[in-house]
C-alpha positions in Angstrom: -25.6 21.6 -15.8 -22.0 22.1 -14.7 -22.9 21.4 -11.1 -24.6 18.2 -12.2 -21.5 17.1 -14.1 -19.3 17.7 -11.1 -21.6 15.7 -8.8 -21.6 12.8 -11.2 -17.8 12.8 -11.4 -17.4 13.0 -7.6 -19.8 10.0 -7.2 -17.8 8.2 -9.9 -14.6 8.5 -8.0 -16.1 7.8 -4.5 -17.6 4.5 -5.8 -14.2 3.5 -7.1 -15.7 2.6 -10.5 -14.2 5.4 -12.6 -11.5 5.2 -15.2 -8.3 6.5 -13.6 -7.3 8.3 -16.8 -10.7 10.2 -16.8 -10.4 11.3 -13.2 -6.9 12.5 -13.8 -7.6 14.4 -17.0 -6.1 17.6 -15.7 -2.9 16.0 -14.4 0.3 15.5 -16.2 0.5 12.0 -17.6 3.4 9.9 -16.4 4.1 7.7 -19.4 4.5 4.0 -19.1 8.0 2.5 -18.6 11.0 3.2 -16.5 12.7 6.5 -16.2 16.0 4.8 -15.2 17.9 2.8 -17.8 19.3 0.5 -15.1 17.6 -0.9 -12.1 18.2 1.2 -8.9 20.1 -0.5 -6.2 18.2 -3.1 -4.1 18.4 -2.5 -0.3 20.8 -4.7 1.6 18.0 -6.2 3.8 16.3 -7.7 0.7 19.6 -9.1 -0.6 20.4 -10.6 2.8 17.0 -12.4 3.1 17.3 -13.7 -0.4 20.8 -15.0 0.2 19.8 -16.6 3.5 17.1 -18.5 1.8 19.6 -19.7 -0.9 17.5 -18.3 -3.7 17.7 -15.4 -6.2 15.4 -12.5 -7.2 14.8 -14.2 -10.6 13.9 -17.5 -8.9 11.5 -15.7 -6.6 10.0 -13.7 -9.5 9.5 -16.9 -11.5 7.7 -18.5 -8.5 5.1 -15.7 -8.1 4.8 -15.5 -11.9 3.9 -19.2 -11.9 1.3 -18.7 -9.2 -0.4 -16.0 -11.4 0.0 -18.1 -14.5 -1.4 -21.3 -13.1 -4.3 -19.9 -11.1 -7.1 -18.6 -13.3 -9.3 -18.0 -10.3 -6.7 -15.7 -8.7 -6.4 -13.7 -12.0 -10.2 -13.4 -12.1 -10.3 -12.1 -8.5 -7.7 -9.5 -9.3 -9.6 -8.4 -12.4 -12.9 -8.0 -10.5 -11.4 -6.2 -7.5 -9.3 -3.9 -9.8 -12.5 -2.9 -11.7 -14.3 -2.1 -8.4 -11.5 0.3 -7.5 -11.2 1.8 -10.9 -7.6 0.7 -11.5 -5.8 -1.4 -14.1 -5.2 -5.0 -12.8 -1.5 -4.5 -13.5 -1.3 -2.2 -10.5 -2.3 -5.1 -8.3 -0.2 -7.5 -10.1 2.8 -5.2 -9.8 2.4 -4.9 -6.0 2.1 -8.7 -5.6 5.0 -9.4 -7.9 7.2 -6.8 -6.2 6.5 -8.0 -2.7 7.1 -11.7 -3.5 10.3 -11.0 -5.5 12.0 -8.8 -2.9 10.4 -9.5 0.4 9.0 -13.1 0.7 8.7 -16.1 -1.5 5.3 -16.8 -3.0 3.5 -20.0 -2.1 3.0 -22.5 -4.9 -0.8 -22.5 -4.6 -3.4 -19.9 -3.5 -4.9 -22.4 -1.2 -1.8 -22.3 1.0 -2.6 -18.6 1.8 -6.0 -19.7 3.2 -4.4 -22.4 5.3 -1.8 -20.0 6.6 -4.5 -17.5 7.5 -6.5 -20.0 9.5 -3.3 -21.0 11.4 -2.9 -17.5 12.7 -6.5 -17.1 14.0 -5.7 -19.3 17.0 -3.2 -16.8 18.3 -4.1 -14.4 21.1 -3.0 -11.2 19.6 -3.0 -7.6 20.8 -1.7 -4.3 19.4 0.4 -2.3 21.9 3.7 -1.4 23.4 5.1 -2.4 26.8 1.7 -3.3 28.2 -0.2 -0.2 26.8 -2.8 -1.1 24.2 -3.0 1.0 21.1 -6.5 2.2 21.9 -5.2 3.4 25.3 -2.2 5.0 23.7 -4.1 7.0 21.1 -6.5 8.2 23.8 -3.6 10.4 25.1 -4.2 14.1 24.8 -1.5 14.5 22.1 -3.8 12.6 19.7 -6.9 14.8 20.3 -6.2 16.6 17.0 -6.9 13.4 15.1 -10.4 12.9 16.4 -13.0 13.3 13.7 -10.5 14.5 11.0 -12.0 12.2 8.4 -12.2 8.6 7.5 -10.0 5.8 8.8 -7.2 6.7 6.5 -7.1 10.3 7.8 -7.4 9.3 11.4 -4.6 6.7 11.4 -2.4 8.8 9.2 -2.8 11.7 11.6 -2.0 9.4 14.5 1.1 8.2 12.7 2.1 11.8 12.3 1.7 12.5 16.0 3.8 9.5 16.8 6.6 10.7 14.6 6.5 14.3 15.8 5.9 13.7 19.5 6.9 10.2 20.6 9.3 8.6 18.2 12.8 8.4 19.8 11.7 10.7 22.6 10.9 10.6 26.3 7.3 11.7 27.2 6.0 11.7 30.7 9.1 9.9 32.0 8.6 7.1 29.4 11.1 6.5 26.6 9.8 5.5 23.2 11.8 3.7 20.4 13.1 5.5 17.4 11.0 3.3 15.1 8.0 3.3 12.9 4.5 3.5 14.4 3.5 0.2 12.7 6.7 -1.5 13.9 6.2 -0.3 17.5 2.5 -1.0 18.0 1.4 -3.4 15.3 3.8 -6.4 15.5 2.4 -8.7 18.2 4.3 -11.8 16.9 7.6 -10.7 15.5 9.3 -7.9 13.6 8.8 -7.2 9.9 5.2 -8.3 9.9 3.6 -8.1 6.5 1.4 -11.0 5.6 -0.7 -12.6 2.8 -0.5 -12.3 -0.9 -0.5 -8.5 -0.7 2.1 -8.4 2.2 0.1 -5.8 4.0 0.8 -4.6 7.5 -2.0 -4.1 10.1 -1.7 -0.3 10.2 -2.2 -0.1 6.4 -5.3 -2.3 6.7 -6.7 -0.1 9.5 -6.1 3.0 7.3 -7.9 1.5 4.3 -10.8 0.1 6.3 -13.4 2.7 5.5 -12.6 2.8 1.8 -12.9 -1.0 1.6 -16.1 -1.0 3.6 -17.6 1.6 1.2 -16.6 0.0 -2.0 -16.4 -3.7 -1.3 -18.9 -3.9 1.6 -16.5 -5.7 4.0 -16.8 -5.1 7.8 -14.8 -2.2 9.1 -11.6 -3.1 11.0 -10.9 -2.0 14.6 -7.5 -1.9 16.4 -9.0 -3.7 19.4 -9.9 -6.7 17.2 -6.4 -7.8 16.0 -7.5 -11.3 15.1 -10.0 -9.9 12.5 -7.2 -7.6 11.2 -4.9 -10.5 10.7 -7.6 -12.7 9.1 -8.3 -9.9 6.7 -4.7 -9.3 5.6 -4.0 -13.0 5.3 -7.1 -14.3 3.5 -6.8 -13.6 -0.2 -10.5 -13.0 -0.7 -10.4 -10.3 2.0 -7.0 -8.8 1.4 -7.2 -8.1 -2.3 -9.6 -5.2 -1.9 -7.1 -3.7 0.6 -4.3 -4.0 -1.9 -6.5 -2.2 -4.5 -7.5 0.5 -2.0 -3.8 1.2 -1.1 -2.9 1.5 -4.8 -6.0 3.7 -5.4 -4.9 6.0 -2.6 -1.5 6.4 -4.2 -2.9 7.3 -7.6 -5.3 9.8 -6.1 -2.7 11.4 -3.9 -0.3 12.0 -6.9 -3.2 13.4 -9.0 -4.6 15.7 -6.3 -1.4 16.8 -4.6 1.4 16.6 -7.1 -0.6 17.0 -10.3 0.6 13.7 -11.9 -1.5 11.0 -13.4 0.4 7.7 -12.5 -2.5 5.5 -13.5 -0.7 4.2 -16.6 2.6 3.3 -14.9 2.4 0.2 -12.6 6.0 0.7 -11.7 5.3 4.0 -10.0 2.3 2.6 -8.1 4.3 -0.4 -7.1 7.0 1.9 -5.8 4.5 3.7 -3.6 3.1 0.4 -2.4 6.6 -0.5 -1.4 7.6 2.7 0.4 4.2 3.9 1.7 3.1 7.4 2.7 1.9 8.5 -0.8 0.5 11.8 0.4 3.7 12.9 2.1 5.7 11.9 -1.0 3.3 13.6 -3.3 3.6 16.8 -1.2 7.4 16.6 -1.3 7.4 16.2 -5.1 4.9 19.1 -5.5 7.1 21.4 -3.4 10.2 20.4 -5.3 8.5 21.1 -8.7 7.2 24.4 -7.5 10.8 25.4 -6.7 12.1 24.0 -10.0 9.5 26.1 -11.9 10.5 29.2 -10.0 14.1 28.5 -11.1 13.1 27.9 -14.7 13.9 24.2 -14.5 11.7 21.4 -15.9 9.5 19.5 -13.6 10.7 16.2 -12.2 8.4 13.2 -13.0 7.7 10.6 -10.3 10.4 7.9 -10.5 10.4 4.2 -9.8 12.6 2.5 -7.2 14.2 -0.9 -7.6 10.9 -2.6 -6.9 8.9 -0.6 -9.4 11.6 -0.9 -12.0 11.2 -4.7 -12.0 7.5 -4.4 -12.4 7.8 -2.1 -15.5 10.6 -4.3 -16.9 8.4 -7.5 -16.6 5.2 -5.8 -17.5 4.8 -7.2 -21.1 4.8 -10.8 -19.8 2.6 -10.0 -16.9 0.1 -8.3 -19.1 0.0 -11.3 -21.4 -1.4 -13.3 -18.5 -4.4 -11.0 -18.4 
């Protein structure tokens, strides 16, 4: 009987249809709301972009809020996708609001995202660095450890780790590599800072989440040697929303399984992870810190929101009212 219960629960999680609170029953609940009384400092890059566009964070927030308020179809899509991935819609809303408040302005209408997506499909795109395609690069022997390690998330996360440890900012085989992120070096065929669509995803994140989205939403799997399809996916709202949900689901699962925290009731924390990325590494760091704190007789430190997540929690009541 016990074995059967475990099998049912595992299937429940894998299908992405479970209640996050149920799957995280053994974890310490992170309560709703912000841990910080005042908003943490906003990075200078965000402030510079906002000033250059002669706008303000509040104006940008009001613009994305209006998009959500005025488009019932978008709200319906968010509800449906969130249900498929077993998360509260507010996690998706928080990610969208944070991205469009601090990174890019929202378009006035959802239709504009479809038009923008179509405009990019005519570009001849490739993922690579100085003439070496990403498929050729990850075929180097240094990446052999990543072959067959798991699904697309595990494979691309492993490859990102190899990049950081072996190539980033180093000279390998007589070739110098930039001291920059894996995604910035190989997955920006048009210009720097490339995140696109309503979810502001970057191509590497989409490749990581491809298997989960294929399993839960039934969308075709993405491949690095088909960059046009990757860009179509991250820019088309109908295709990208499942990737937003999968990214958030991955963060919730990582903090439950690695750090022992249930963050499913705090959209500000999931929005923070959506903003900063690498949820498993951050969960591992928090787990290690709390193990040390317990050994020293100190209380555990809860996950904390950054400036981006703080805004989401602060605005949550009016965002919830839309849904």
